[in-house]
C-alpha positions as CSV (number, residue, x, y, z in Angstrom):
1,M,0.0,0.0,0.0
2,K,1.2,3.5,-0.7
3,I,0.7,5.9,2.3
4,G,1.0,9.7,2.3
5,I,0.3,12.3,5.0
6,I,-0.2,15.9,4.1
7,G,-0.5,19.0,6.2
8,H,0.8,22.4,7.2
9,G,4.3,23.7,7.4
10,G,6.1,23.7,10.8
11,D,5.6,27.4,11.3
12,K,1.9,26.8,11.8
13,F,2.4,24.7,14.9
14,T,3.0,25.5,18.6
15,E,5.3,23.1,20.4
16,Y,2.2,21.4,21.8
17,G,0.6,21.2,18.3
18,K,3.8,19.7,16.9
19,Q,3.9,17.1,19.6
20,M,0.3,16.2,19.0
21,A,0.8,16.0,15.2
22,Q,3.8,13.7,15.6
23,E,1.9,11.4,17.9
24,K,-0.9,11.2,15.4
25,I,1.6,10.4,12.6
26,I,3.1,7.6,14.7
27,E,-0.4,6.2,15.4
28,I,-1.2,6.2,11.6
29,L,2.1,4.7,10.6
30,M,2.4,2.0,13.3
31,N,0.3,-0.4,11.4
32,K,3.0,-1.0,8.7
33,Q,2.5,-4.0,6.5
34,E,5.1,-5.8,4.4
35,G,5.6,-3.8,1.2
36,D,4.1,-0.6,2.4
37,V,5.7,2.6,0.9
38,F,5.5,6.0,2.3
39,I,5.2,8.9,-0.2
40,S,6.1,12.5,0.6
41,G,6.1,15.8,-1.2
42,H,9.2,16.8,1.0
43,S,7.9,20.3,1.6
44,P,10.8,22.8,1.6
45,I,9.2,24.6,4.6
46,G,9.2,21.5,6.8
47,G,6.4,20.5,9.0
48,I,4.1,17.5,8.5
49,D,5.9,16.3,5.3
50,I,9.3,16.2,7.0
51,W,8.0,14.9,10.3
52,S,6.2,12.1,8.6
53,E,9.2,11.2,6.5
54,D,11.4,11.0,9.6
55,I,8.9,8.8,11.5
56,A,8.3,6.6,8.4
57,R,12.1,6.1,8.1
58,R,12.4,5.1,11.8
59,L,9.6,2.7,11.4
60,G,11.2,0.9,8.4
61,Y,9.1,2.2,5.5
62,Q,10.5,2.4,2.0
63,L,10.3,6.1,1.1
64,E,9.2,7.6,-2.2
65,I,10.0,11.3,-2.2
66,K,8.4,13.7,-4.7
67,C,10.4,16.9,-4.2
68,P,8.8,20.1,-5.5
69,K,10.6,21.7,-8.5
């Protein structure tokens, strides 16, 4: 399955909001199945895209990065 998580840039979050967002990302990605791939737009302003990539990488997902041009 291909999985992607989208959202706001990091500048839109308080520290508490960042923590809550990262906890939700972990909750979503914890159910990894064999062959799952995480897709990201790799936002240049950071935030949800980058946090999701980092968490997916730690959880052993194969990453498919679609960098903006």
